[in-house]
C-alpha positions as CSV (number, residue, x, y, z in Angstrom):
1,M,-66.1,-41.2,59.2
2,N,-69.4,-42.1,60.5
3,N,-71.2,-41.1,63.8
4,Q,-70.0,-44.6,65.3
5,S,-66.7,-44.4,65.1
6,K,-66.4,-40.9,66.6
7,Q,-68.1,-42.1,69.0
8,L,-65.9,-44.9,69.8
9,I,-62.5,-43.2,69.1
10,R,-63.8,-40.0,71.6
11,E,-65.3,-42.7,74.4
12,F,-61.7,-44.3,73.8
13,M,-59.9,-40.9,74.4
14,S,-62.3,-39.6,77.1
15,T,-61.2,-42.9,79.1
16,H,-57.4,-43.7,77.9
17,I,-54.5,-42.0,80.1
18,F,-52.2,-41.1,77.1
19,G,-49.2,-40.5,79.4
20,T,-47.0,-38.5,81.8
21,N,-44.7,-35.7,82.1
22,G,-45.4,-34.4,78.7
23,D,-44.6,-37.8,77.3
24,Y,-47.7,-38.6,75.1
25,N,-48.3,-42.1,73.6
26,F,-51.1,-42.0,70.8
27,E,-50.4,-45.6,69.0
28,E,-53.1,-47.2,70.7
29,L,-55.5,-44.4,69.8
30,Y,-54.3,-44.3,66.4
31,N,-54.6,-48.2,66.0
32,L,-58.2,-47.6,67.0
33,F,-58.7,-45.1,64.5
34,A,-57.3,-47.0,61.7
35,T,-59.0,-50.0,62.3
36,L,-62.3,-48.0,62.1
37,E,-61.1,-45.5,59.2
38,V,-58.8,-47.3,56.7
39,K,-60.4,-49.5,54.1
40,D,-57.8,-48.7,51.0
41,V,-54.2,-47.4,50.2
42,V,-55.4,-43.9,49.8
43,S,-56.8,-44.0,53.2
44,L,-54.1,-45.4,54.7
45,L,-51.9,-42.6,53.2
46,N,-54.2,-40.1,54.1
47,S,-53.9,-41.5,57.8
48,P,-51.5,-39.4,59.9
49,D,-52.9,-36.1,58.6
50,D,-56.7,-37.5,59.5
51,F,-55.8,-38.6,63.1
52,Q,-54.2,-35.3,63.4
53,D,-56.7,-33.6,62.5
54,F,-59.8,-35.6,64.6
55,V,-57.3,-35.6,67.9
56,I,-57.2,-31.8,67.3
57,E,-60.5,-31.2,67.0
58,N,-61.4,-33.5,70.4
59,I,-58.2,-32.3,72.2
60,N,-60.1,-31.7,75.3
61,L,-61.2,-35.0,75.8
62,I,-57.8,-36.1,76.7
63,K,-57.0,-36.9,80.0
64,S,-53.1,-37.7,81.7
65,N,-51.9,-38.3,85.1
66,Q,-50.5,-34.8,85.1
67,P,-52.0,-31.9,84.1
68,I,-52.1,-31.4,80.6
69,L,-50.3,-28.4,79.0
70,Q,-51.9,-28.2,75.3
71,Y,-48.7,-26.9,73.5
72,T,-47.0,-30.0,75.1
73,L,-49.3,-32.5,73.7
74,L,-49.6,-30.8,70.5
75,V,-45.9,-31.4,70.0
76,S,-46.3,-34.9,71.1
77,L,-48.9,-35.3,68.6
78,E,-47.0,-33.9,65.6
79,R,-43.9,-35.9,66.4
80,F,-45.7,-39.0,66.3
81,K,-47.7,-37.9,63.1
82,S,-44.4,-37.0,61.6
83,K,-42.9,-40.8,62.2
84,L,-45.9,-42.5,60.9
85,V,-45.4,-40.5,58.0
86,K,-42.0,-41.4,57.5
87,K,-42.1,-45.0,57.9
88,L,-45.4,-45.1,55.0
89,E,-43.0,-43.4,52.8
90,Y,-40.2,-45.7,53.4
91,A,-42.7,-48.5,53.2
92,F,-44.6,-47.3,50.1
93,S,-41.2,-47.0,48.1
94,T,-40.5,-47.1,44.3
95,S,-38.7,-50.3,44.9
96,N,-41.3,-52.0,46.8
97,A,-44.1,-50.5,44.6
98,M,-41.8,-52.0,41.5
99,F,-42.0,-55.5,43.6
100,A,-45.3,-55.8,43.5
101,K,-46.3,-55.1,40.1
102,T,-43.7,-57.2,39.0
103,V,-45.4,-60.3,41.6
104,N,-48.7,-58.9,39.8
105,D,-47.7,-59.5,36.7
106,L,-46.3,-63.2,37.0
107,A,-48.6,-64.6,39.8
108,P,-50.4,-67.7,38.2
109,S,-53.9,-65.5,38.2
110,R,-55.6,-62.6,38.9
111,E,-56.6,-63.4,41.8
112,S,-53.8,-65.6,43.3
113,K,-53.1,-66.8,46.7
114,I,-49.7,-65.5,47.9
115,L,-47.6,-66.1,50.6
116,D,-45.2,-62.4,50.9
117,V,-42.5,-63.3,52.9
118,G,-40.2,-60.9,54.7
119,S,-42.4,-58.1,53.8
120,G,-41.4,-55.4,56.7
121,E,-42.9,-53.3,59.6
122,I,-45.3,-52.0,57.1
123,P,-45.8,-54.8,54.2
124,S,-46.8,-52.5,51.4
125,S,-46.3,-55.2,48.9
126,S,-48.8,-57.5,50.4
127,I,-51.2,-54.2,50.3
128,L,-50.9,-53.0,46.8
129,L,-51.4,-56.7,45.9
130,G,-54.1,-57.1,48.1
131,G,-55.7,-54.0,46.3
132,L,-55.2,-55.5,43.1
133,K,-57.7,-58.4,44.3
134,H,-55.0,-60.9,45.0
135,K,-56.1,-62.9,48.5
136,V,-52.7,-62.3,50.1
137,T,-50.9,-63.6,53.4
138,T,-48.2,-61.7,54.7
139,M,-45.5,-63.4,56.9
140,D,-42.8,-61.5,58.7
141,S,-42.5,-61.2,62.7
142,L,-41.6,-57.4,62.7
143,I,-45.0,-56.4,61.3
144,I,-46.8,-53.1,63.7
145,M,-50.0,-52.9,61.6
146,P,-52.2,-54.4,63.4
147,K,-54.6,-57.4,62.2
148,D,-57.8,-55.8,61.7
149,V,-56.1,-52.9,59.3
150,L,-54.3,-55.2,57.6
151,S,-57.6,-57.4,57.2
152,N,-59.3,-54.5,55.9
153,L,-56.6,-54.0,53.2
154,H,-57.4,-57.6,52.4
155,V,-54.4,-58.9,53.5
156,T,-53.8,-61.8,56.2
157,L,-51.1,-61.5,59.3
158,D,-49.1,-64.4,59.6
159,K,-46.3,-63.1,62.2
160,R,-44.7,-66.4,62.3
161,F,-41.4,-66.7,60.9
162,F,-40.7,-68.8,57.8
163,G,-39.4,-72.2,57.9
164,K,-39.6,-76.0,57.4
165,N,-43.3,-76.8,57.6
166,S,-44.5,-73.2,56.3
167,P,-47.7,-73.6,54.9
168,V,-46.7,-73.0,51.1
169,K,-49.1,-75.8,50.0
170,D,-52.3,-73.3,50.9
171,F,-50.6,-70.8,48.3
172,D,-50.5,-70.8,44.4
173,F,-47.1,-68.3,44.9
174,V,-44.5,-67.4,47.2
175,V,-43.0,-64.2,47.2
176,G,-40.0,-62.3,49.0
177,K,-38.6,-58.9,48.8
178,Y,-35.1,-59.5,50.3
179,P,-36.3,-62.2,53.0
180,C,-32.7,-62.7,53.8
181,N,-32.9,-65.9,56.5
182,A,-35.9,-67.2,54.7
183,I,-34.4,-67.6,51.1
184,I,-33.0,-71.0,52.0
185,P,-36.3,-72.2,53.5
186,I,-38.3,-70.9,50.7
187,V,-37.0,-72.5,48.1
188,E,-36.7,-75.9,50.3
189,E,-40.3,-75.7,50.9
190,C,-41.7,-74.6,47.6
191,S,-39.4,-77.2,45.8
192,A,-40.6,-79.9,47.8
193,A,-44.3,-78.7,47.4
194,N,-44.0,-78.0,43.7
195,K,-45.1,-74.2,44.0
196,P,-44.0,-71.1,42.2
197,Y,-42.1,-68.8,43.8
198,L,-40.2,-65.3,43.1
199,I,-37.0,-64.0,45.1
200,K,-35.4,-60.8,45.1
201,L,-32.3,-62.1,47.0
202,C,-30.4,-60.5,49.8
203,N,-26.5,-59.9,49.6
204,H,-25.7,-60.9,53.2
205,N,-26.3,-64.1,55.1
206,I,-25.1,-66.4,52.1
207,P,-23.9,-69.2,53.6
208,G,-20.6,-70.0,53.5
209,F,-19.9,-66.8,50.9
210,K,-16.9,-64.3,51.0
211,F,-17.6,-60.8,49.7
212,D,-13.9,-60.6,48.5
213,T,-13.8,-63.6,46.6
214,L,-17.2,-63.3,44.3
215,D,-19.9,-61.4,43.3
216,W,-22.3,-62.2,46.2
217,R,-25.1,-63.0,42.9
218,E,-22.9,-66.0,42.2
219,G,-22.7,-67.0,45.9
220,W,-26.6,-67.7,45.7
221,K,-26.5,-69.3,42.5
222,R,-23.7,-71.9,43.9
223,I,-25.7,-73.0,46.7
224,L,-29.3,-72.6,45.8
225,P,-29.6,-75.1,42.2
226,D,-28.2,-77.8,45.0
227,I,-31.8,-77.6,46.7
228,D,-34.0,-76.8,43.3
229,S,-32.2,-78.3,39.9
230,Y,-34.7,-75.9,38.3
231,I,-34.3,-72.5,40.0
232,K,-33.3,-69.6,37.6
233,F,-31.9,-66.1,38.0
234,Y,-32.2,-62.8,36.6
235,D,-30.4,-59.7,37.8
236,E,-31.1,-59.9,41.7
237,Y,-33.9,-62.5,41.3
238,A,-34.5,-66.2,41.6
239,F,-37.2,-67.9,40.5
240,N,-38.9,-71.3,39.8
241,I,-42.5,-70.2,37.9
242,D,-44.4,-71.8,35.1
243,L,-43.5,-69.0,32.3
244,S,-40.8,-69.1,29.9
245,E,-37.6,-67.7,31.2
246,E,-37.4,-64.8,28.8
247,S,-41.0,-63.8,29.7
248,V,-39.8,-63.6,33.1
249,K,-36.6,-61.8,32.7
250,K,-39.0,-59.0,30.5
251,I,-41.3,-58.2,33.2
252,I,-38.4,-57.8,35.7
253,D,-36.7,-55.6,33.1
254,L,-40.1,-53.3,32.5
255,Y,-40.5,-52.5,36.0
256,E,-36.9,-52.8,37.7
257,G,-36.1,-50.3,34.7
258,E,-38.2,-48.0,36.3
259,I,-36.1,-47.7,39.8
260,P,-32.7,-46.9,39.5
261,R,-33.1,-43.0,38.9
262,C,-36.1,-42.9,42.1
263,Q,-34.8,-45.7,44.3
264,K,-35.5,-43.5,47.5
265,Q,-38.7,-42.1,45.8
266,S,-42.0,-42.9,47.9
267,I,-45.5,-43.4,45.9
268,V,-46.8,-41.6,48.3
269,P,-46.8,-37.8,46.7
270,L,-47.4,-40.0,43.4
271,V,-50.9,-41.3,44.4
272,D,-53.9,-40.0,43.2
273,T,-56.5,-39.4,45.7
274,S,-59.4,-39.8,44.0
275,N,-58.6,-43.2,42.0
276,F,-55.3,-44.9,43.1
277,D,-54.7,-47.7,40.4
278,L,-51.2,-49.5,41.1
279,E,-51.1,-51.0,37.7
280,N,-51.4,-48.1,36.1
281,L,-48.8,-45.9,38.5
282,K,-46.1,-44.4,36.3
283,F,-42.9,-43.5,37.8
284,S,-40.7,-40.5,36.6
285,T,-37.1,-41.4,35.3
286,S,-36.5,-38.0,34.0
287,K,-35.1,-35.2,36.8
288,S,-37.1,-32.7,34.2
289,Q,-40.2,-33.8,35.8
290,N,-41.3,-32.3,38.6
291,Q,-41.4,-35.2,41.0
292,P,-39.1,-36.0,44.3
293,Q,-35.5,-37.0,43.1
294,P,-33.2,-39.0,45.7
295,E,-30.5,-37.6,47.9
C-alpha cells in the first residue's frame, strides 16, 4: 500500500463514527480500502485479511460515540471479515468460474463487449471475464460492490433491471447464469437486435409450467422458440451463437464436466497469489486430491 492510500484511509478512520454500544460497522471503511487497493482478482480475494491487518495496525485511530472496548471492536472486525470471506467464497465458486470460462471460449472475440445479466451481489463471472481482457458490463440490481472497485477490475456497473429497451445493441455478446426473470427479455431483445446470447436457465419462474407434469427444461423449450426460432438448447443452457451446435456443446461439456463433484467448492483456495490465470485454472474432480470437497 502506498503512503497516499494509507493517509486517506487513516484520515477516514480518525474522523468517522463507526457505531455505538459495541455495534461497529466497517463497510464504508472497507469500501474505501478496496477502492484504493483492489486491482485484480488476487488482491480482491486477499482483501479481507489485508483490511483486517490494516485496521488492527491503526486501531487507536477509531472513534465512537461510546468509549471503545478494544476487545469488542476486534470481535466486530473479525465478524465483518468472516462475513466478507464467506461472500467471496460463495461468489467465486467452481460453478461461476466454469461459467466464465465457457463464456470466454464462446465469445465472438478475445476482447468482446459482454453484458453479464443477473450476476449477483459480487459479480464474480464479470470480474473473471474482465480479467481476461473482455469489456464487461455487469447488470444486477443486487450488486453490493462499489462502482469504483468494479472499475479497478475492468468491469462497468449497471444496477438496472434487464428489460425491454435494455442496451443489447451496444454489446457483442449477452450472457447470464440463472438470470431468472430476465430470461425471456434477454431472448426477446437479443433476437430483435440480432445479438448472440448464452443463458444458463433457471428451474423456476417458467410461465405456465407445472413441475409435476414436465421436466423444467421442457418448459423453456416450449416457450422460448416462439420468441426466437433459431434458439438452441443443451443441458441447462439456451443459446443463439454463430457457432455450430456441436462446437457449443463441446465447450459446455468441457467445463461443466469439472463441476459435479466439487459443486460447492470455491476457487479461493486454488488461486495462485503470484500468478492467477483463469484460463489455466483446473479443478480436481478426484477425492484423492488434497482439495476441499462438498459437504
